[in-house]
N, C-alpha and C positions, 0 to 999 in steps of 0.2 A: 524429591526437588523441594528446596525451600525459599521463599524470599530472601535477599539479601547475600546467598551465596551461588559463586558461580555454578552455572551449569554446564554439563560435557557432553560431547557429542559420542557416538560407539566408538571414535578414535581416539578418545580421549582430550581431545580438543574445543575450547572453550566455542559454546554455540554463538554463532553471531546473528541475531534475529529480532535485533530492536524495532521497535515500534511495530512488533510480529503480529500475523495472524494465520488462523489456522482453520483449514477447511478439512472435510471428509470425503473422499472419492472411492468407490469401489474396494471398502473396505480397509483403507489405509487414511493416514492421517498425513496432511502437507502443511508444513508450519514455514510463512512467507515472512520475511524483515528485513532490515538495513545491515547489511552486513558493514560492521564499522572494525574487522579485523588489522587495522594499520594505526600509523603514531597520527596524531593531532597536527592538524596545519601548525606550522610553526608561529608563535605568539598568539594563538586563538584556543578554543576550548571544543571546536568540533574537527572534524576527521575528513578528508578528502572522501566524494562520491567513489565506492567502490563496485557496489551493485547489488541486487535484490536476492538473496539467498534462499535456499528451499532446503527443508530437513524432512524426513519420513521416519512415521511412526507407526508400528502395529497396537501400541497400547497405551500411546499419550506418557510414557516414561524413558523409553527407549531410543533416541534419536539418530538417523543417520543422515550426515552430511549430502545432499543430492547435487551440490553446486550451486552457481548463481544461476538464477533462472534469465535476468536481465543484469550484463554487465554495462559498467560505466564506458562513455568514451573519453580517449586519452589523449585525443589529437585536436578537434574543434572545439574551443572555449565558447562558441556561440552554440551548440549541441546542448540542449537543456539535459541530457545527462553525461556531460562532460564532469570531470573530477572535481571541478573547483565550483560545482553548482551543490542543492540539495535536492535529496532524492527521498523522501521518508514515508511512513504510514501506509504500506503496499497494502492491498487488498485483494483477494481474487475470487472470483466467482465463474460456476461453471455454467455455462449457456447449452443447456439438453438441445434444444432445437439446430444448432449447428455444430453441435461437440466440441465447441471451444472452450479455452478457458482465459478469462479477461482479466487483466491485470490493471487497476486503478493505483496511483499513486499520487502525492502533494511533493510538485515539482516547485522550486525556489531558486533563487540566488540569494547568496550569504548575506543580503541584506533584508529580503524576504520581502520583497517588493516587485517581483515576478509573479509570485501567486498564482500558479496554475495548477490542472490536474493533467497529469501523463495517463495513456491508456495504452498498452500492449496486450499483444494475442498469441495466443500458440494452442495446436494439437494435443498438447501434454501437458499434466500438470507440475512436471520437473523441465518444462521448457525444450530448447531457448525461448522466449518471447520476444516476440518482433515487435518492437514501439512504432505505434501508428503516427502519435500526434500529440501536442501538448494543447489542453482547449481553457480556453476561460471559463469557470463554471459557474459564474452567475446571469446565463442564460437561462435563457428558457424559452385470484388474480394473476401472476406470473410477472408482476411488474419490478423492477429492479431499480433501486434509490442511493445515490451517492450522498451521504452527509458529510459537508466538508467546510470550510471557511471562507469567507470573502471581506470587501469591505476592509483591505488591508490588516488581513486575520483578525477583526473584531468579531465579525458578524457570524452565524452558525446558519448553513442553507442545505436545505433538503432539494436534491434535485432529480427527478424521475429522469432513467436511462431509457433511451428506445431498446426495440426489439432484439438487437443484436447485443447489447450493453457496450456498444463504443462510442455513442456519444449521446446527447441531451436530449429530451424533448423539450417543449416552451413550458412545461409543467413545473415550479418550483416555490417553495415558501422559505420566509424567513424566520428563525427563532433565535433566541438568546442576543439580541440585538446590542452589541456596543460591550460585551462582557469578555470577550477575549479566552474565550474557551479553548482548550485543547483537546484532543484526540476522543472527541463524542463518538457513543454507539447506543444503537437503537434496539429496544428489547420490545417482546411481543406479549401480548395480554388477551386472552378473550380473541384470538385471532387479529388483533390490531396492533399497531405500534401506539405506544402511551406516553412515551416518555424518552430524553436524553439523558444519558450517564455523563 
């Protein structure tokens, strides 16, 4: 695989896993991302929301499409998962305590002023995931954290998740205020999170 080139799955189809995230579970790799395998909305540069895709690999080179683990809603425009909405940057974490996979995603409208995080759960890494709720994310060891934008996508927040990873505690902090950063990631060094990329 090389950057700047189309990547294909085991069936020869382009991999649709934009804004993706990879986890390892029981010896296999699972790659989640935005499925953008449709034409643009006429007159725009964006595509309708299709769903969150999942690919499986045993070697990080050969990927098999496992389907969409979370599907778009095609009927209710008020649904935060409607095809007219934005659903991006999916992240999946496994909760060892209750043996569930928790999917967090950025939810928005086409103007990016809805600005919420969505959460869904599944007993399987390949879904289907059940959508639980969209949440305002500015509320607020074996702890999990969500790094997300707030304040109209201008500031990054680090918010602690509750014990089952499906909601927030009251612990959070702001960083990179008014810098309009995108796609943050934490890295760990000497057992602590030191920086944002």
